[in-house]
C-alpha positions as a Markdown table, in Angstrom:
| # | Residue | x | y | z |
|---|---|---|---|---|
| 1 | Met | 94.7 | -183.3 | -5.4 |
| 2 | Leu | 94.2 | -184.2 | -9.1 |
| 3 | Asp | 95.8 | -187.6 | -8.6 |
| 4 | Thr | 92.9 | -188.8 | -6.5 |
| 5 | Phe | 90.3 | -188.3 | -9.2 |
| 6 | Pro | 89.8 | -189.8 | -12.7 |
| 7 | Ile | 91.3 | -187.9 | -15.6 |
| 8 | Arg | 89.3 | -188.0 | -18.8 |
| 9 | Lys | 89.7 | -186.6 | -22.2 |
| 10 | Ile | 86.8 | -184.2 | -22.6 |
| 11 | Ile | 86.1 | -181.9 | -25.6 |
| 12 | His | 83.6 | -179.1 | -25.4 |
| 13 | Val | 82.6 | -178.0 | -28.9 |
| 14 | Asp | 80.8 | -174.6 | -29.3 |
| 15 | Met | 79.5 | -173.4 | -32.7 |
| 16 | Asp | 80.4 | -169.8 | -33.4 |
| 17 | Ala | 77.4 | -167.4 | -33.3 |
| 18 | Phe | 75.4 | -170.3 | -34.4 |
| 19 | Tyr | 72.0 | -168.9 | -35.4 |
| 20 | Ala | 73.5 | -165.8 | -37.0 |
| 21 | Ser | 76.2 | -167.9 | -38.8 |
| 22 | Val | 73.5 | -170.1 | -40.3 |
| 23 | Glu | 71.7 | -167.1 | -41.6 |
| 24 | Gln | 74.9 | -165.7 | -43.1 |
| 25 | Met | 75.7 | -169.1 | -44.7 |
| 26 | Asp | 72.2 | -169.4 | -46.3 |
| 27 | Asn | 72.2 | -165.8 | -47.5 |
| 28 | Pro | 75.6 | -164.8 | -48.8 |
| 29 | Glu | 74.5 | -161.2 | -48.9 |
| 30 | Leu | 74.6 | -161.2 | -45.1 |
| 31 | Lys | 78.3 | -162.3 | -44.9 |
| 32 | Gly | 80.5 | -159.8 | -43.2 |
| 33 | Lys | 77.6 | -157.7 | -42.1 |
| 34 | Pro | 76.1 | -157.1 | -38.6 |
| 35 | Val | 73.3 | -159.6 | -38.2 |
| 36 | Ala | 70.8 | -160.2 | -35.4 |
| 37 | Val | 68.4 | -163.1 | -35.3 |
| 38 | Gly | 65.2 | -162.1 | -33.6 |
| 39 | Gly | 62.7 | -159.2 | -33.5 |
| 40 | Ser | 63.5 | -155.6 | -34.3 |
| 41 | Gly | 60.2 | -154.1 | -33.1 |
| 42 | Asn | 59.3 | -152.5 | -29.9 |
| 43 | Arg | 58.9 | -155.9 | -28.2 |
| 44 | Gly | 61.5 | -157.8 | -30.1 |
| 45 | Val | 64.4 | -159.6 | -28.5 |
| 46 | Val | 67.8 | -160.6 | -30.0 |
| 47 | Ser | 68.2 | -164.4 | -30.0 |
| 48 | Ala | 71.7 | -164.3 | -31.5 |
| 49 | Ala | 74.2 | -161.8 | -32.9 |
| 50 | Ser | 76.9 | -162.2 | -35.5 |
| 51 | Tyr | 80.5 | -161.3 | -34.5 |
| 52 | Glu | 80.2 | -158.2 | -36.7 |
| 53 | Ala | 77.2 | -157.1 | -34.6 |
| 54 | Arg | 78.9 | -158.0 | -31.3 |
| 55 | Lys | 81.6 | -155.4 | -32.1 |
| 56 | Phe | 79.0 | -152.8 | -31.5 |
| 57 | Gly | 77.9 | -154.3 | -28.2 |
| 58 | Val | 74.9 | -156.2 | -29.6 |
| 59 | Arg | 74.2 | -159.4 | -27.5 |
| 60 | Ser | 71.6 | -162.1 | -27.2 |
| 61 | Ala | 68.6 | -161.3 | -24.8 |
| 62 | Met | 69.0 | -157.6 | -25.6 |
| 63 | Ser | 65.9 | -155.7 | -26.8 |
| 64 | Gly | 65.7 | -155.2 | -30.5 |
| 65 | Met | 65.4 | -151.4 | -30.0 |
| 66 | Gln | 68.5 | -151.2 | -27.9 |
| 67 | Ala | 70.4 | -153.4 | -30.4 |
| 68 | Arg | 69.3 | -151.0 | -33.2 |
| 69 | Arg | 70.5 | -148.0 | -31.2 |
| 70 | Leu | 73.9 | -149.6 | -30.7 |
| 71 | Cys | 74.2 | -150.6 | -34.4 |
| 72 | Pro | 72.0 | -148.5 | -36.8 |
| 73 | Asp | 73.1 | -150.7 | -39.7 |
| 74 | Leu | 72.0 | -153.9 | -37.9 |
| 75 | Ile | 70.2 | -156.4 | -40.1 |
| 76 | Phe | 67.5 | -158.4 | -38.4 |
| 77 | Thr | 66.4 | -161.9 | -39.6 |
| 78 | Lys | 63.6 | -164.1 | -38.3 |
| 79 | Thr | 64.4 | -167.2 | -36.3 |
| 80 | Arg | 64.2 | -170.5 | -38.2 |
| 81 | Phe | 64.4 | -173.2 | -35.6 |
| 82 | Asp | 63.7 | -176.0 | -38.1 |
| 83 | Arg | 66.8 | -175.0 | -40.0 |
| 84 | Tyr | 68.9 | -174.7 | -36.9 |
| 85 | His | 67.8 | -178.2 | -35.8 |
| 86 | Glu | 68.7 | -179.6 | -39.2 |
| 87 | Ile | 72.2 | -178.1 | -39.1 |
| 88 | Ser | 72.6 | -179.2 | -35.4 |
| 89 | Lys | 71.8 | -182.8 | -36.4 |
| 90 | Gln | 74.5 | -182.7 | -39.1 |
| 91 | Val | 77.1 | -181.6 | -36.6 |
| 92 | Arg | 76.1 | -184.2 | -34.0 |
| 93 | Asn | 76.4 | -186.9 | -36.7 |
| 94 | Ile | 80.0 | -185.9 | -37.0 |
| 95 | Phe | 80.5 | -186.1 | -33.2 |
| 96 | His | 79.2 | -189.6 | -33.2 |
| 97 | Asp | 81.8 | -190.7 | -35.8 |
| 98 | Tyr | 84.3 | -190.3 | -32.9 |
| 99 | Thr | 82.4 | -191.3 | -29.8 |
| 100 | Asp | 78.9 | -192.3 | -28.5 |
| 101 | Leu | 79.6 | -190.3 | -25.3 |
| 102 | Val | 78.1 | -187.0 | -26.6 |
| 103 | Glu | 76.1 | -184.8 | -24.3 |
| 104 | Pro | 74.3 | -181.9 | -26.1 |
| 105 | Leu | 73.8 | -178.8 | -24.0 |
| 106 | Ser | 71.8 | -177.0 | -26.7 |
| 107 | Leu | 71.6 | -176.9 | -30.5 |
| 108 | Asp | 75.0 | -175.3 | -30.8 |
| 109 | Glu | 77.2 | -177.0 | -28.1 |
| 110 | Ala | 78.1 | -180.4 | -26.7 |
| 111 | Tyr | 80.5 | -182.3 | -24.5 |
| 112 | Leu | 82.4 | -185.3 | -26.0 |
| 113 | Asp | 84.3 | -187.9 | -24.0 |
| 114 | Val | 87.0 | -189.2 | -26.2 |
| 115 | Thr | 89.1 | -191.0 | -23.6 |
| 116 | Gln | 88.2 | -194.1 | -25.5 |
| 117 | Asn | 87.2 | -193.2 | -29.1 |
| 118 | Lys | 86.2 | -194.9 | -32.3 |
| 119 | Lys | 89.2 | -193.6 | -34.2 |
| 120 | Gly | 91.7 | -195.0 | -31.7 |
| 121 | Asn | 93.4 | -191.6 | -31.6 |
| 122 | Pro | 95.2 | -190.9 | -28.3 |
| 123 | Ser | 95.2 | -187.1 | -28.8 |
| 124 | Ala | 92.0 | -185.3 | -27.8 |
| 125 | Ser | 93.5 | -182.1 | -29.3 |
| 126 | Leu | 93.9 | -183.7 | -32.7 |
| 127 | Ile | 90.4 | -185.1 | -32.6 |
| 128 | Ala | 89.0 | -181.7 | -31.8 |
| 129 | Gln | 90.9 | -180.2 | -34.7 |
| 130 | Glu | 89.6 | -182.9 | -37.0 |
| 131 | Ile | 86.0 | -182.4 | -35.9 |
| 132 | Arg | 86.2 | -178.6 | -36.4 |
| 133 | Thr | 87.7 | -179.1 | -39.9 |
| 134 | Arg | 84.9 | -181.5 | -40.8 |
| 135 | Ile | 82.2 | -179.2 | -39.5 |
| 136 | Phe | 83.7 | -176.4 | -41.7 |
| 137 | Asn | 84.1 | -178.7 | -44.8 |
| 138 | Glu | 80.8 | -180.6 | -44.5 |
| 139 | Val | 78.5 | -178.1 | -42.9 |
| 140 | Gly | 80.0 | -174.8 | -43.9 |
| 141 | Leu | 80.3 | -173.3 | -40.4 |
| 142 | Thr | 83.1 | -172.7 | -37.9 |
| 143 | Ala | 83.3 | -174.1 | -34.4 |
| 144 | Ser | 85.5 | -173.6 | -31.4 |
| 145 | Ala | 86.6 | -176.2 | -28.9 |
| 146 | Gly | 88.1 | -176.6 | -25.4 |
| 147 | Ile | 90.0 | -179.7 | -24.4 |
| 148 | Ser | 90.9 | -180.8 | -20.9 |
| 149 | Ile | 90.5 | -183.4 | -18.1 |
| 150 | Asn | 86.9 | -182.6 | -17.2 |
| 151 | Lys | 83.8 | -180.8 | -18.4 |
| 152 | Phe | 84.2 | -177.7 | -16.4 |
| 153 | Ile | 87.7 | -176.8 | -17.7 |
| 154 | Ala | 86.8 | -177.9 | -21.3 |
| 155 | Lys | 83.8 | -175.5 | -21.2 |
| 156 | Val | 86.0 | -172.6 | -19.9 |
| 157 | Ala | 88.7 | -173.3 | -22.5 |
| 158 | Ser | 86.3 | -173.4 | -25.5 |
| 159 | Asp | 85.7 | -169.7 | -25.0 |
| 160 | Tyr | 89.4 | -168.7 | -25.1 |
| 161 | Asn | 90.2 | -168.7 | -28.8 |
| 162 | Lys | 86.8 | -167.9 | -30.3 |
| 163 | Pro | 85.8 | -167.7 | -33.0 |
| 164 | Asn | 87.2 | -170.7 | -35.0 |
| 165 | Gly | 89.9 | -171.7 | -32.5 |
| 166 | Gln | 90.6 | -174.2 | -29.7 |
| 167 | Lys | 92.5 | -174.4 | -26.5 |
| 168 | Thr | 93.9 | -177.4 | -24.7 |
| 169 | Val | 94.6 | -177.4 | -21.0 |
| 170 | Asn | 96.9 | -180.3 | -20.3 |
| 171 | Pro | 96.7 | -182.1 | -16.9 |
| 172 | Glu | 100.0 | -180.5 | -15.7 |
| 173 | Asp | 98.6 | -177.0 | -16.6 |
| 174 | Val | 95.2 | -177.3 | -15.0 |
| 175 | Leu | 96.1 | -175.8 | -11.6 |
| 176 | Pro | 98.1 | -172.8 | -13.0 |
| 177 | Phe | 95.4 | -172.2 | -15.6 |
| 178 | Leu | 92.6 | -172.1 | -12.9 |
| 179 | Glu | 94.6 | -170.0 | -10.5 |
| 180 | Gly | 95.3 | -167.3 | -13.1 |
| 181 | Leu | 91.7 | -167.2 | -14.4 |
| 182 | Asp | 89.6 | -164.1 | -14.0 |
| 183 | Ile | 86.7 | -165.1 | -11.7 |
| 184 | Arg | 84.3 | -163.9 | -14.4 |
| 185 | Lys | 85.6 | -166.6 | -16.7 |
| 186 | Phe | 84.6 | -169.4 | -14.4 |
| 187 | Tyr | 81.6 | -171.2 | -15.9 |
| 188 | Gly | 78.6 | -170.8 | -13.6 |
| 189 | Val | 79.8 | -167.5 | -12.1 |
| 190 | Gly | 77.3 | -164.9 | -13.3 |
| 191 | Lys | 77.3 | -161.1 | -13.0 |
| 192 | Val | 75.6 | -161.1 | -9.5 |
| 193 | Thr | 78.0 | -163.8 | -8.1 |
| 194 | Ala | 81.0 | -162.1 | -9.6 |
| 195 | Glu | 80.1 | -158.8 | -7.9 |
| 196 | Lys | 79.7 | -160.6 | -4.6 |
| 197 | Met | 83.1 | -162.2 | -5.0 |
| 198 | Tyr | 84.6 | -158.8 | -5.8 |
| 199 | Gln | 83.3 | -157.5 | -2.5 |
| 200 | Leu | 84.9 | -160.4 | -0.8 |
| 201 | Gly | 88.2 | -159.7 | -2.4 |
| 202 | Ile | 88.0 | -162.7 | -4.9 |
| 203 | Phe | 89.1 | -161.6 | -8.3 |
| 204 | Thr | 91.0 | -164.6 | -9.6 |
| 205 | Gly | 91.1 | -168.4 | -9.3 |
| 206 | Ser | 94.0 | -168.0 | -6.9 |
| 207 | Asp | 91.9 | -165.7 | -4.6 |
| 208 | Leu | 89.1 | -168.2 | -4.7 |
| 209 | Lys | 91.5 | -171.1 | -3.9 |
| 210 | Ser | 92.7 | -169.3 | -0.8 |
| 211 | Lys | 89.2 | -169.5 | 0.8 |
| 212 | Thr | 88.2 | -172.5 | 3.0 |
| 213 | Ile | 85.3 | -174.6 | 2.1 |
| 214 | Glu | 83.5 | -173.4 | 5.3 |
| 215 | Tyr | 84.0 | -169.8 | 4.1 |
| 216 | Leu | 82.6 | -170.4 | 0.7 |
| 217 | Asp | 79.7 | -172.4 | 2.1 |
| 218 | Met | 78.9 | -169.5 | 4.4 |
| 219 | His | 78.8 | -166.9 | 1.6 |
| 220 | Phe | 77.6 | -169.0 | -1.4 |
| 221 | Gly | 75.5 | -171.8 | 0.1 |
| 222 | Lys | 75.5 | -175.0 | -1.9 |
| 223 | Ser | 77.5 | -173.4 | -4.7 |
| 224 | Gly | 80.4 | -172.8 | -2.3 |
| 225 | Arg | 81.4 | -176.4 | -2.3 |
| 226 | Phe | 81.3 | -176.4 | -6.1 |
| 227 | Tyr | 83.6 | -173.4 | -6.3 |
| 228 | Tyr | 85.9 | -175.0 | -3.8 |
| 229 | His | 86.4 | -178.1 | -5.9 |
| 230 | Val | 86.4 | -176.7 | -9.4 |
| 231 | Val | 89.2 | -174.3 | -8.7 |
| 232 | Arg | 91.3 | -177.3 | -7.6 |
| 233 | Gly | 90.5 | -179.0 | -10.9 |
| 234 | Ile | 87.9 | -181.4 | -9.4 |
| 235 | His | 84.8 | -181.9 | -11.4 |
| 236 | Thr | 83.7 | -185.5 | -11.6 |
| 237 | Ser | 80.5 | -185.1 | -13.7 |
| 238 | Glu | 80.5 | -187.6 | -16.5 |
| 239 | Val | 79.5 | -186.9 | -20.1 |
| 240 | Lys | 75.9 | -188.2 | -20.2 |
| 241 | Pro | 74.7 | -189.0 | -23.7 |
| 242 | Asn | 71.1 | -189.5 | -22.6 |
| 243 | Arg | 70.1 | -186.4 | -20.7 |
| 244 | Ile | 66.7 | -186.7 | -19.1 |
| 245 | Arg | 64.3 | -183.9 | -20.0 |
| 246 | Lys | 63.0 | -182.2 | -16.9 |
| 247 | Ser | 60.4 | -179.9 | -18.4 |
| 248 | Leu | 58.8 | -178.7 | -21.6 |
| 249 | Ala | 57.4 | -175.2 | -22.2 |
| 250 | Ala | 56.2 | -172.6 | -24.7 |
| 251 | Glu | 55.6 | -168.9 | -24.2 |
| 252 | Arg | 54.7 | -165.8 | -26.1 |
| 253 | Thr | 55.6 | -162.1 | -25.8 |
| 254 | Phe | 52.8 | -159.8 | -27.0 |
| 255 | Ser | 53.1 | -156.8 | -29.3 |
| 256 | Glu | 50.8 | -154.9 | -26.8 |
| 257 | Asn | 50.4 | -155.4 | -23.1 |
| 258 | Leu | 47.3 | -157.3 | -22.1 |
| 259 | Ser | 45.3 | -155.7 | -19.3 |
| 260 | Ser | 42.5 | -158.2 | -18.7 |
| 261 | Glu | 42.4 | -162.0 | -18.1 |
| 262 | Ile | 39.7 | -162.3 | -20.7 |
| 263 | Phe | 42.2 | -161.1 | -23.4 |
| 264 | Met | 44.7 | -163.6 | -22.2 |
| 265 | Leu | 42.5 | -166.7 | -22.7 |
| 266 | Glu | 42.9 | -166.8 | -26.5 |
| 267 | Lys | 46.6 | -166.5 | -26.1 |
| 268 | Leu | 46.8 | -169.3 | -23.5 |
| 269 | Glu | 44.8 | -171.6 | -25.9 |
| 270 | His | 47.5 | -171.2 | -28.6 |
| 271 | Ile | 50.3 | -171.7 | -26.0 |
| 272 | Ala | 48.6 | -174.8 | -24.5 |
| 273 | His | 48.3 | -176.4 | -28.0 |
| 274 | Glu | 51.9 | -175.7 | -28.7 |
| 275 | Val | 53.0 | -177.3 | -25.4 |
| 276 | Ser | 50.8 | -180.3 | -26.2 |
| 277 | Arg | 52.3 | -180.6 | -29.7 |
| 278 | Arg | 55.9 | -180.6 | -28.3 |
| 279 | Leu | 55.0 | -183.1 | -25.6 |
| 280 | Lys | 53.5 | -185.5 | -28.1 |
| 281 | Lys | 56.4 | -185.0 | -30.5 |
| 282 | Ser | 58.8 | -185.9 | -27.6 |
| 283 | Lys | 56.5 | -188.7 | -26.5 |
| 284 | Val | 56.3 | -187.5 | -22.9 |
| 285 | Ala | 53.7 | -186.2 | -20.5 |
| 286 | Gly | 53.8 | -184.3 | -17.2 |
| 287 | Lys | 51.9 | -183.8 | -14.0 |
| 288 | Thr | 52.9 | -180.3 | -13.0 |
| 289 | Val | 51.5 | -177.3 | -15.0 |
| 290 | Thr | 53.2 | -174.0 | -14.4 |
| 291 | Leu | 51.9 | -170.7 | -15.7 |
| 292 | Lys | 54.5 | -168.0 | -16.2 |
| 293 | Ile | 53.5 | -164.3 | -16.2 |
| 294 | Lys | 55.8 | -161.4 | -17.0 |
| 295 | Tyr | 54.3 | -158.0 | -16.3 |
| 296 | Ser | 54.8 | -154.8 | -18.1 |
| 297 | Asp | 57.3 | -153.7 | -15.4 |
| 298 | Phe | 59.3 | -156.9 | -16.2 |
| 299 | Thr | 58.5 | -158.5 | -12.8 |
| 300 | Met | 57.9 | -162.2 | -13.1 |
| 301 | Gln | 55.4 | -164.5 | -11.4 |
| 302 | Thr | 54.8 | -168.3 | -11.7 |
| 303 | Arg | 51.9 | -170.3 | -10.5 |
| 304 | Ser | 51.9 | -174.1 | -10.5 |
| 305 | Lys | 49.5 | -177.0 | -10.0 |
| 306 | Thr | 50.3 | -180.7 | -9.8 |
| 307 | Leu | 47.7 | -183.1 | -11.2 |
| 308 | Pro | 47.2 | -186.7 | -10.0 |
| 309 | Tyr | 48.0 | -188.1 | -13.4 |
| 310 | Phe | 50.3 | -187.4 | -16.4 |
| 311 | Val | 48.8 | -185.2 | -19.2 |
| 312 | Ser | 49.7 | -184.1 | -22.6 |
| 313 | Asp | 46.3 | -183.2 | -23.9 |
| 314 | Ala | 45.9 | -179.5 | -24.9 |
| 315 | Asn | 42.5 | -179.1 | -23.4 |
| 316 | Ile | 43.5 | -180.4 | -20.0 |
| 317 | Ile | 46.6 | -178.2 | -20.0 |
| 318 | Leu | 44.5 | -175.2 | -21.0 |
| 319 | Glu | 41.9 | -175.7 | -18.3 |
| 320 | Thr | 44.6 | -176.1 | -15.7 |
| 321 | Ala | 46.4 | -172.9 | -16.9 |
| 322 | Lys | 43.0 | -171.1 | -16.8 |
| 323 | Asp | 42.6 | -172.1 | -13.1 |
| 324 | Leu | 46.0 | -170.7 | -12.4 |
| 325 | Leu | 45.3 | -167.5 | -14.3 |
| 326 | Phe | 42.2 | -166.8 | -12.3 |
| 327 | Gln | 43.9 | -168.0 | -9.0 |
| 328 | Glu | 44.6 | -164.4 | -8.1 |
| 329 | Ser | 44.2 | -161.0 | -9.7 |
| 330 | Met | 46.8 | -159.5 | -12.0 |
| 331 | Gln | 49.4 | -157.2 | -10.5 |
| 332 | Asn | 49.8 | -155.2 | -13.7 |
| 333 | Ser | 49.3 | -155.4 | -17.4 |
| 334 | Val | 51.0 | -158.5 | -19.0 |
| 335 | Arg | 53.6 | -158.6 | -21.7 |
| 336 | Leu | 54.4 | -162.4 | -21.7 |
| 337 | Leu | 52.6 | -165.6 | -20.9 |
| 338 | Gly | 54.1 | -169.1 | -20.8 |
| 339 | Ile | 53.0 | -172.6 | -19.9 |
| 340 | Ser | 55.4 | -175.4 | -18.9 |
| 341 | Leu | 54.9 | -179.1 | -18.0 |
| 342 | Ser | 57.3 | -180.6 | -15.5 |
| 343 | Asn | 57.4 | -183.7 | -13.3 |
| 344 | Leu | 57.5 | -185.6 | -16.5 |
| 345 | Asn | 57.1 | -189.4 | -17.0 |
| 346 | Thr | 60.7 | -189.5 | -18.2 |
| 347 | Asp | 61.6 | -189.7 | -14.5 |
| 348 | Lys | 60.4 | -193.3 | -14.6 |
| 349 | Lys | 62.8 | -194.0 | -17.4 |
| 350 | Lys | 65.9 | -193.2 | -15.4 |
| 351 | Lys | 68.2 | -196.1 | -14.9 |
| 352 | Lys | 70.8 | -196.5 | -12.2 |
| 353 | Pro | 74.1 | -195.6 | -13.9 |
| 354 | Glu | 76.7 | -198.3 | -14.1 |
| 355 | Glu | 79.8 | -197.8 | -12.1 |
| 356 | Lys | 82.8 | -197.0 | -14.3 |
| 357 | Lys | 86.4 | -197.7 | -13.5 |
| 358 | Ala | 88.4 | -194.6 | -12.9 |
| 359 | Val | 91.0 | -193.8 | -15.6 |
| 360 | Ser | 94.5 | -194.0 | -14.2 |
| 361 | Val | 96.1 | -190.7 | -13.8 |
| 362 | Gln | 99.3 | -189.9 | -15.6 |
| 363 | Leu | 100.5 | -186.3 | -16.1 |
| 364 | Gln | 102.0 | -187.3 | -19.5 |
| 365 | Phe | 98.4 | -188.1 | -20.6 |
| 366 | Asp | 98.4 | -187.4 | -24.3 |
| 367 | Phe | 96.1 | -184.4 | -25.1 |
């Protein structure tokens, strides 16, 4: 089935334990030690963990208290997003020496389409190796990479030889690679979906491939069709260098639970001004204001209102958020508040993508 779809040379580059690695690079005393970026207090959350910390089971999104229990010698550092942005920009500049088709997923990972590249190098594997070497020599950090015929497989492959490694899945190896893959390794299959697949007797790519598209649609809805195609090596999504921002948000977790809407107003004012600052920095505005509320029992609630015009002004955002706050009574004390703006005016900037000619398929394609 591969021969009916375009084959591209895609690299997925993923920085190794990015935030924690930056902290270890900037502070040599932290090298070789278990490091967590984030808060260590009762309300703190781990944003990133070094590989030394991961050996103890410390992971991102884990509470600081739990991380400390798992690793008593864990060293916590504060997040420094300005520094991470600075390093990320250096890494992306290296990417752009090879291709303009770079699609960042976050500060620490990106897709590159090097089917046609600025170096005229026919080997995507050699390009990935060169990029990783340059990142280490010029930035001081290690990165891992996955190389294959589409974004999905490249993403899966980049996780194989971490840290500081790479894996290439050649065209002729795609189907055997996917068939032998543990279903948990499929990008997009989370813990809940994996458990559901286990209950249906789906443990590997081969098991998934044995199911009909009707069967997968019935059990997984819209995602069923996606699983049906990717396990057959079909993922036609192109590398998009100009991803359109869909929303912009800011939120705060409080050191103590807030039990009254009155106490929340001051917090909302700070959040609204931060959202406004980010909107103006990105030169965008939005119509839909969403208030996010996380209660002390960790249940989540969102309330939204769409305005008849685009806004970026902090006062308007705040007043709308206040209306949403008082829309109904609180269910419990509150540990987190957030405000987001969506339905952005970037939607008007979308252009109809130009049709691109499919790359001819040859299984001896040089990877």
